[in-house]
C-alpha positions in Angstrom: -115.5 -17.1 11.8 -114.1 -13.9 13.0 -110.6 -12.6 12.0 -109.5 -13.0 15.7 -110.5 -16.7 15.7 -108.6 -17.3 12.5 -105.5 -15.5 13.8 -105.7 -17.5 17.1 -106.0 -20.8 15.2 -103.0 -19.9 12.9 -101.0 -18.9 16.0 -101.9 -22.2 17.7 -101.0 -24.2 14.6 -97.6 -22.4 14.3 -96.9 -23.0 18.1 -97.8 -26.6 17.7 -95.5 -27.0 14.7 -92.7 -25.2 16.6 -93.1 -27.6 19.6 -93.1 -30.6 17.3 -89.9 -29.2 15.6 -88.2 -28.8 19.0 -89.2 -32.3 20.1 -87.9 -33.8 16.9 -84.7 -32.0 17.2 -84.2 -33.3 20.8 -85.0 -36.8 19.6 -82.4 -36.5 16.8 -79.8 -35.4 19.4 -80.6 -38.2 21.8 -80.2 -40.7 19.0 -77.0 -39.0 17.9 -75.5 -39.7 21.3 -76.6 -43.4 21.1 -75.1 -43.6 17.6 -71.8 -42.1 18.7 -71.7 -44.6 21.6 -72.4 -47.5 19.2 -69.5 -46.3 17.0 -67.2 -46.5 20.0 -68.7 -49.9 20.9 -67.9 -51.4 17.5 -64.3 -50.4 17.7 -64.0 -51.6 21.3 -65.4 -54.9 20.3 -63.0 -55.2 17.4 -60.0 -54.4 19.7 -61.4 -56.9 22.3 -61.4 -59.6 19.6 -57.8 -58.7 18.4 -56.1 -58.6 21.8 -56.1 -62.3 22.6 -54.4 -62.9 19.2 -51.7 -60.4 20.1 -51.2 -61.9 23.6 -51.0 -65.4 22.2 -48.4 -64.3 19.6 -46.4 -62.6 22.4 -46.6 -65.6 24.7 -44.6 -67.6 22.2 -41.7 -65.3 22.6 -42.1 -63.6 26.0 -42.1 -66.5 28.5 -40.8 -64.3 31.3 -43.2 -61.4 30.8 -46.3 -63.1 32.1 -47.3 -60.2 34.5 -47.5 -57.8 31.6 -49.6 -60.2 29.5 -51.9 -60.8 32.5 -52.4 -57.0 33.0 -53.4 -56.6 29.4 -55.9 -59.5 29.6 -57.3 -58.1 32.9 -57.6 -54.6 31.4 -59.3 -56.1 28.4 -61.9 -57.7 30.6 -62.5 -54.4 32.5 -63.1 -52.6 29.2 -65.5 -55.3 28.0 -67.4 -55.2 31.2 -67.7 -51.4 31.2 -68.7 -51.5 27.5 -71.4 -54.1 28.0 -72.9 -52.1 31.0 -72.6 -48.8 29.1 -70.8 -47.4 32.1 -69.0 -44.4 30.7 -67.0 -43.5 33.8 -65.8 -47.1 34.3 -64.9 -47.2 30.6 -62.5 -44.2 31.0 -60.6 -45.9 33.8 -60.5 -49.3 32.1 -59.3 -47.7 28.9 -56.4 -46.1 30.7 -55.4 -49.4 32.2 -55.5 -51.1 28.8 -53.6 -48.3 27.1 -50.9 -48.5 29.8 -50.7 -52.3 29.5 -50.5 -52.2 25.7 -47.8 -49.5 25.9 -45.8 -51.7 28.2 -46.3 -54.7 26.0 -45.2 -52.9 22.9 -42.2 -51.5 24.8 -41.2 -54.9 26.1 -41.5 -56.3 22.5 -38.4 -54.2 21.8 -36.4 -56.7 23.9 -37.5 -59.6 21.6 -36.2 -59.1 18.1 -37.7 -62.3 16.9 -41.1 -61.1 18.1 -40.7 -57.7 16.5 -39.8 -59.5 13.2 -42.9 -61.8 13.4 -45.4 -60.9 10.6 -48.4 -61.8 12.8 -47.1 -59.5 15.7 -46.5 -56.6 13.3 -49.9 -57.0 11.7 -51.7 -57.2 15.1 -49.7 -54.2 16.5 -50.7 -52.1 13.5 -54.3 -53.3 13.7 -54.6 -52.5 17.4 -52.8 -49.1 16.9 -55.3 -48.3 14.1 -58.2 -49.3 16.4 -56.8 -47.1 19.2 -56.7 -44.1 16.8 -60.2 -44.9 15.7 -61.5 -45.2 19.3 -59.9 -41.8 20.1 -61.6 -40.2 17.2 -65.0 -41.8 18.1 -64.5 -40.6 21.7 -64.3 -37.0 20.4 -67.4 -37.5 18.3 -69.3 -39.0 21.2 -68.4 -36.1 23.5 -69.4 -33.7 20.9 -72.8 -35.4 20.5 -73.2 -35.5 24.3 -72.4 -31.8 24.5 -74.9 -30.8 21.8 -77.6 -32.9 23.5 -76.9 -31.5 27.0 -76.8 -27.8 25.8 -80.0 -28.2 23.8 -82.0 -29.7 26.8 -80.9 -26.8 28.9 -81.6 -24.0 26.4 -84.9 -22.1 26.4 -87.4 -23.0 24.9 -86.0 -26.5 24.4 -85.8 -27.0 28.2 -89.6 -26.9 28.4 -90.0 -29.7 25.9 -87.1 -31.7 27.3 -88.6 -31.6 30.8 -92.0 -32.3 29.6 -90.9 -35.5 27.8 -88.1 -36.4 30.3 -85.1 -36.1 28.0 -82.1 -37.0 30.2 -78.6 -35.4 30.1 -75.9 -37.8 28.7 -72.6 -38.4 30.4 -69.4 -37.2 28.8 -66.5 -39.7 28.5 -64.0 -38.0 30.8 -60.6 -39.1 31.9 -58.9 -38.1 35.2 -55.7 -36.0 35.2 -53.6 -39.1 35.9 -55.1 -40.8 32.9 -54.4 -37.8 30.7 -50.8 -37.3 31.9 -47.9 -37.9 29.5 -46.7 -41.5 29.4 -43.2 -42.0 30.8 -41.7 -44.1 28.0 -38.5 -44.7 30.0 -40.5 -46.4 32.8 -42.1 -48.8 30.3 -38.7 -50.3 29.5 -38.0 -51.0 33.1 
């Protein structure tokens, strides 16, 4: 074998190893996005399971606040539907509706001292508030994973491997300006 043939074989082996490395990196990022979504999914499911308990506890005290309780249940269903369908854009809208309903529910609870003093209500309120914080953290991690994935599949030379093996861009979890606006706490008490 000539020296040129050996050099060519070594170069081809190195290029092959580099291509495999790029492919494996893209696979790792794609699964990172899936993992981040699954982490959100777990917390959404936990919150989904806790909300009926909260609503039932509130029903015992808030007989005249049925529309607020119904809004929370409807928003819960919308979140569950978006979660099951992995519809990121619908999830953002449904989440905003649920957060607004919960905010109003917790604000109305201020008018019911017996409810506020109820251990079950306090526990559920703390549990759901903790889940809300966890979901917010997981959203941030999800968007970071999506961003890393989307940048890599557009960068050279990764774009060649990404197109060759059809690596799709992932969708960021984005909220509209209305959904990101400050909550008018005063209006929640009316």
